[in-house]
N, C-alpha and C positions, 0 to 999 in steps of 0.2 A: 327321639335322641337317646343314645346310650350315655347316661350320666356318669357311668363308671369309667369312661375313657378319660385319659389324661394326655392332652396333646400340647406339645411346645413348639411354637414357631420361632426360630432364631434368625435374625437379620443384622448383618454387620452394618455399622454405621459409616456411611460415605466410604465404602471399602477401599476403592483404589487411592483415594485421597488420604485415607487413614494410614495406608501402607507407606505412602510417600512421606507423611509426617513422622512415621516411626523411623524411616530409614534416613530422614533428613530433619533432625530435631530442630534445626534453625528455622524451619518453615512453620512450626506450630504457632498458633495464635495470628496467622497471617492468612488473608484471602488466598485460597489455593484451589486450583482445578487440575484436572487431567485430561489431556486431549491433544488435538492436532494444533499446529502453529498457525497463526493468523496469516502469515504470508503465503501460505499454501491453502487458503480458504478452509482451513480446519475447523472442526467442531468439538465441543466438549463431551467427554463421556460421563463425568461426574465432578463434583466440587464440594468443599467442605461447608460448614455452616457459616463460617465468617464470609465466604463469597456469596452464599445464598442471601445474606442480608442485603446485598447490593441488587438483588433481583437476577442473579445469575443461576442458571439451571443447566441440566444435561440437555444435549441436542442443540444448544445455543452455538451460533457461530463464534469462533474465538475472537474474531475482530470486534464483534458486537459486545462481547464480554468485557474486552479491554475499554471499551467506550464507557461502560457502566462503572468499571473499577480500573483506573489506570495502574493501580499498584498490584493488580492480580498477578499471581505467580502460576504460570501454566507448566506443568511437568509432562513429558512424554509418557505414553502407555508403555508399561513394563510388564507384559502379560505373564511371563515366567514367574516373576516375583509374586504375583497375585495368585497364581496357580499353587505355588509352594505354600503360601499362607492358607489357602483354602484346604489343601491336603492335611496340614496340621490340625485345623479346626474340625475336619471330618473325623480325624482320629479321636479328638476329645469327645465328639458325639458318641462314638462307638464304645466309650468306657461306660456309657449308661444304658444304651439300647442298641439292637441291631435293626430296629424298625425306623429307618432314616429314609426320607424322601427328599433328595436335593432338588432344589428349583433353579439354582444357579451357583457360581462360585462362592457366593457370600450368603446364601439363603437356604433354609431346609426346615422340614417338619420333622419332629420326633414323636413317637408314640411311647411313653414311658409308663403305660397302664400296668404293665406286668412286673416292673422292677420293684425290688425291696430296698434298693439303695436310698439313703437319706430318708428311712422310715416310709418309703413309698410316696414321699411328698414330691410332686411335680414342681412346686414353687421352690423347694430347697435344691432340687436338681437344677433348675434353670439358673438359680443364684450361683451355684457351683460352677456351671458351664460358663457363665459370664466371668467369674473370677479366673478360671483357667485360661480362657481365651486372652484375657488381659495380661496374665502372667506369662504365657507360653508364646503368644503371638504378638503382644504388644499393641492390641487395638481394642476398642470397645464393641460390644455386641448387645443389641436390644432383643428382649424375649417376651413373648406372649404366651400365657398358659390359659388354657380353656378346655371345655369338654369336646370340642371338635375343631377341625382345620379352619373353617370360616371364621370363627370367633378368635382362635389363636392368632391368626394372621392380622386381624384388626387390632388385637391387643398389643402386638409387637411393635406396631406404628404409633401406638397411643401416647407414649411418653419418650420419644426419641430426643436426643441420643442417650445411650447407656441406660435405657429404661427397662423396667420389669413390671408388667401389668397382668394381673391375675383376675380372670372371671371364673368364679366357682359355679357349679350347677345351680345353686340357689340365687346367684347374681344374675343369671341369664335373662330372665323375663324383664327385670327392671333396666338392665343394660341395653338389650335389644330395643325396647320400647322408645328410648330417647335416641337411638342411633340414626343419624341422617341417612337417608336412602342413598345419597351419593357415595357413601362408604361401602355399599355392596358392590363387590367385584362384578363387572359387567354392566353396571349402571354408568355410562359415560355422560358427557355433557349433553348430548341430544336428548337421550332418555330422561336425565335429571330435569331438563327443561320441560320436557313433556309431562312429567309427574308434577312439577311445580304448578303448571297450568291447571292440573287437576286438584290443586291444594294437597298434594302428597309430598310432605317434607321429611317425615320420620318413618321408621319401620312401623310404629304404632298406627300411623295414618294407613300404611299399606295393608295392615292386618284387617282393616275394615272391608276389604274386597275379597270375594271368593276366588277359587282357582279358575273357574271358567271365565269370570270377567278379566282376570289378569292375562290368561292365554289369548283372549279376544283382543286385547289392547296391546299386548307385548310379545305376541307370538309364543313359540315354544319356550322362551326365556321366562314367560309368566308362571310356568309350572315351578321353576326353580325359585323364582321370586316368592312364591307363596311359602316355601319352606324357609328360605333364608331370612325373611322378615320376621319369623318366629324363632330365629336362632337354631334351626334344624339343619344339620349337614351330616349325612351318614357316610361320606366318603372315608375310606380307610387311607392311612399312611402307607403308601405303596412303595415298598423297597425292592421288590422282585418281579413285579408285573411287567410284561413285554410292553415297550414303548414303540409306537409306530412313527412318530415325528416329534419335532420340537420347532417352535417357531417364536418369533418376536415381532410385534407390530406396533405401530403408533398412529394415532389419529391426531391431526394438527388443528389448532385453533383457527389458523389462517391457511387457506388452501395453497399448496405449492404450485406456482404458475409456470416454472420453467424447468428444464431438465437439469440445470446446474444445481438448483435448490433440492431437487429429488436426489441427486448423487450425494449431496452433503448429508442429507437426511438418511440415506441408505448406509453411509459410512458409519454413523452412530449406531443404527440398528445392527449392523454387522458385528460390532464390538459386543453388544448385548448377547447376540445370538452365540457368538464364539464362546463367551463365558458360560452361557446356559448349556451349551452342547458339550463342553469339556467333561463334565462329570459322567456323561453317558458313553464317552468313547472307549471306556474300559470294557464295556459289555457289547456295544453295538458297532456296526459298521454303517457308514453313510451310504445310501443308494441314490439319492437325488437332491438337488437344491431347487428351491422355488422361491419366486417372488410374487407377491399379491398386491394389486393396486385397487383402490376404490376412488373413482373420480367424484367430482362435485355433483354429478347427476345420480350418485349412489349406485352406478353400475359397477361391476367388479370385473377383473381379468387376472388371470394367473399364467405365468410362464415358468417352465420348469426344465431342468436338464438332468439326465442320468450321469451321475459322476460319483466316485467313491471319496471325494475330498471336498472340504469347504474352502473356498477362497473368494477374496474380495473381487477379483477379476471376473469370476463366473457370476457372482451376484450382480455386478454392474452391467455385464452382458444381458443378463435376464431383464434387468430393469429397462435397458434400452428397447428390448423387444416388447415388453409390456406397455411402454410409453407410446410406442409407434401405433398402438391400436386405437387410440383416441386422442384427439388434440384438445384435451379438456384439463383444467386444473385438477391436482391430485389431493384428496383429503386424508387418505390413509395409505401407508406403505407397510407391507409385511414381508418378512424374509424368514425362510425355514429350511429345514432338512427332513428327508424321509430316511427311516432306518431300515435295514434289513432284519428279519426275525433272526434271533440268536442262532437257530438251527441252520440258517442259510449262510452265515458267515464264512465258514470253512469252504463251502461250495463256491462262494464268490471269489475265492482266490484263484479258481481255475476257469472262471468264466470271463470272457471278453465283455467289457462294459460298452454298450452302444451309447454313444454321446449324441443327443439330439435335443432340439428345442421343441417343446410341445406347441403344436399349431392351434390348439383349442383355446378358446376364451369363454368365460362365463360371466 
């Protein structure tokens, strides 16, 4: 691990809900969510911490959220306002570095290794970013500072909301040893339970196994586990590399047993995808949309369509195609887009796009 790197991960706190509170001050300190209406079988995209105290969370049906908290205030999604706020935040980031990797409208990695601003201190830069976002956008943002992306992302979530957590190179060994394995990105509930049965609860426990054993037990992910449990992550903050696709997916604690449940879940994922894709549309054109399902027997299928735009209607049509392939409950839904390489964007303007649904399943 290059200990000279200084990476900041910035993540806005309850972004949509925070913008609504900013624009409607009378809603502050009240349980608030953003999403669809209950009478239309809507679902929530996010909620504030007051609402979370009642057990409310994103992807929850709005009607169920009202049962948990009758006083809940649900605001409709106002995507343009969120994009406008995101654009201001991105400009704030650019005051400190050009090495920015957006992950969504409200989240990004920054590499400030080469800057001399604030005496070259990533901690002081993160603190200044937090101040500027609050002053110019009117919301709070949490930040994590660390020698690599993996640790910076964990740090930003460590003390939410409005947090700033710093992991110095000297702190890495002690911090990572006590870190629960479930905090490692990619370790979901199934993998965490499997590890627990092996008495693996922390990264220090995981460090007791060599790479061959980890690959034998966790497949190709085992090689990455070997590094991450030691706090090693050599990935660069990529601000210019060509991106081939962007997707969002969710695994559900309880299998989705009927089509209506799947449609509701897809609608939430669609909002996440739309947010995540937005920063990339300045550089890339969409060439396809795809839906991925994993059934409760762990088989997968993917349906895709060649198209130059993302729409909920296309996503729902693809979901219907994918669901028709097996009459089984669904444990995972994914939705994504494929991008054209930048050099093909101009050519695409003169090409007819063939629309079709892929007949293959995997």
